[in-house]
N, C-alpha and C positions, 0 to 999 in steps of 0.2 A: 500383716496386721498393723504394724506401726505406720506404714505408709498409708493404709486406708484411714487410719485415725487422723493423720495429718490432713488428708484430702477432705475429711468430713468436718474437721474443726477449724481449718484455716480458710481464708478467702482465696480461692483459686481463680486465676485469670485464664480464660480459655479462648481468647481471641485478641486481635489487635497486633500492632507492630512488635511490641516487646515479647508477646507470646510467640509470634512467628520467628523472631530472632533466636529465642531460646531453643525452639524446636529445630531450627535450621542448624545451629551450631552443634547441638547435641547429636543430631543425626550424622553429621560429618565426622565428629570425633569418635562416635561409636563405630562407624564403618572403618575408620582408620585403625582403631584398637583391634577390630576383628581381623584386619589384614595383617597386622603386626603380630598378634597373638591368636592365631586361628583356633588354638585349643580351648579358648574360652567361649566358643560359639554357642554351646549348649548349656552354659553355666549361669547365664544372667537373662532375666526378662526386663530389658531396658525400658524405662519409662521416666519421663521428666515432667514436672509441673512447675508453673510459675506462681509464686505466692505473693499476694499483695501485702507486703510487710516491709517496713523501712530498715529492717536488720540487714547489715552488710554481711551476708552469709549465703552459703549453699551447702548441700550435703548429698552424699550418695550412700545409701544403705548397702549392706553386703550383697543383697540380691539384685543390685542394679537399679533400684528405685531412687530417683533423684528429685531434689527440689532446689529451685533457685529463688531467692528473695529479691523483690524489686529493688531493695536498697542497695544491692551490689551492682546494678546495671550502670548507674552513673560513674562508678569507679572503674568498671570495665571499659566503658566509653565506646566500644566498637565490637564487631564480631570477633576480631582477633583478641581483644582484651577479655571478652567473655570466654573464648576458647582456652585461655589460661586457667580460668576457674573450672570449666567443665572438664578439661583434660586432667587437672589435678584430682578432681573428685572421682572421675572414672578410674583413674590409676589406683586410688585407694581400694576400689572394689576389685579390680583385676589382680592386684597384688595381695589380696586377701588380708588386708590390714585389720579389719574388724575381727576376723576369726583369730588372727595372731594375738590381738590384744586380749581377747577373751581367754585364750590359752595361757597367756602371760599372767593374767590376773589370778587364775587358778593356781599356777605355780608359785606366784608371790604369796598367796594365802598359805600355801603349804610351808613355804619358807618362814613366814611369820610364826606359824604354830611351832616349828622346830626351834626358832630363836627364843620364843617366850617360854617354852616348856621348862628350861632350866635356869631362867633368869631370876634374879633376886630383886624384885621391886616391891614397893609398899602395897600396891594394889594390882590386880589383874588388868584393870582398865589402863593404868599408867604404863605398864610394860607393853601392852598391845598398841597403845597410841604412839609410843616412841618407835616401836618396830615398824608400824605402818608408815610413819613419816620418813624413816630411813629408807624403807623399801621404795617409796614413791619417788623421793628425791634421787636416790642412788640407782634405781632400776627403771621404774615406770616412766618418769619424765624423759630420760634420754631415749628410751625405747620409742616413745611417741614422737620425739623430735626426729629420730631416724626415719620413721614412717613418713613424716611430712616432707623430708628432703627427698626420699625415694619417690613419693608421689609427684613432687616438683619435676624430677628428672623424667620419669615415665610420661607424665602429662605433657612435657615439652616435646617429647618424641611423638606422641599422638597428635598434638596440634600441628607440628611441623609436617608430618606425613599427610595431614588433612589439608595442607596448603595455607595454614595460618603462620604468619611470621613469628617465630619464637622470641625474637627480640622485644616483642610487645610485653613479655613477662616482666622485663626490668621496669618498664614504665608503670605497669599495673602495681607492682609491689612498692614502687616509690610513692604512688598515690595512696596506697593503703597505709604506708608508713606516715605520710604527711597528715592523714586524717585520724591517726590513732593517738591515744593519750593514756598515760598511766600504765603502760605495759610493764609486767613484772620482769625482773632479770631473767635472762635466758635459762639459767639453771633451775629456775622455779616455774618454768612454763612448759606446757605440752607442745608448744611450737618454737621453732628457731626464731631468733630475733630477725627483724626485717633486714638489718644490715647483713647478717650471716646469710640469709636467704638470697638476697640480691647478689652477694659475692659468689655464692654457689651457682646461681643461675648464669651469671656472666661467664663463669668458668666452663659451663656446659655448652656454650655457643659453638665452639669448634666441632662438637659432636652432632649438634642438632641442625645447624644451618645447612650442611650438605643434604640432609633429609628434606628440608624445606625447599631447597633449590631443585632437587630431583622431582619433588611433587609439582613444582611450577612447570618444569619441562614436560612432565607427564600430562598435565592439564592442557598444555598449549598445542 
């Protein structure tokens, strides 16, 4: 329903070079994910749309419904750069991060109720606000950052197996960092800092480059 709403309310591009690029890269990454994780074959109804919007963004809903905004295409710069984005978003779905976040939110709410039940604050609103802030900074944000880093790693594996050079991820995130401004400190963000992300990606190269090289041999 959420995906249908996006398609009905946003400007969807359904032809042209950018559309073909998004479809081409997504198909290769999805096929790669299915080969690596065959148990997901019946779990997702994969579909991607290209939205005519300058936002530097993309998303994948838990059911495998994806959207890429035209604003991110110049940052991606190539099929391999776009594969960084698509691989990351597909990894969020295959690793069930949306479901895990929903479960985590419920457990956090229960924890807040337990914490505030015996607290001595001047108002109920005050105690709940403090508990919510502590829970988000101490639990919710690190949880989200872990998901982002896991999606980076799994996405690199997917793109490498699809024949896209995973080293392109370093350049992509360097371009994202150069274009960003006013990012909050990492401990106050749902995402790792660009510096942390690039360092983690570079450290993953010994794991993912052999996958890429094997894919090139297989294609030749």
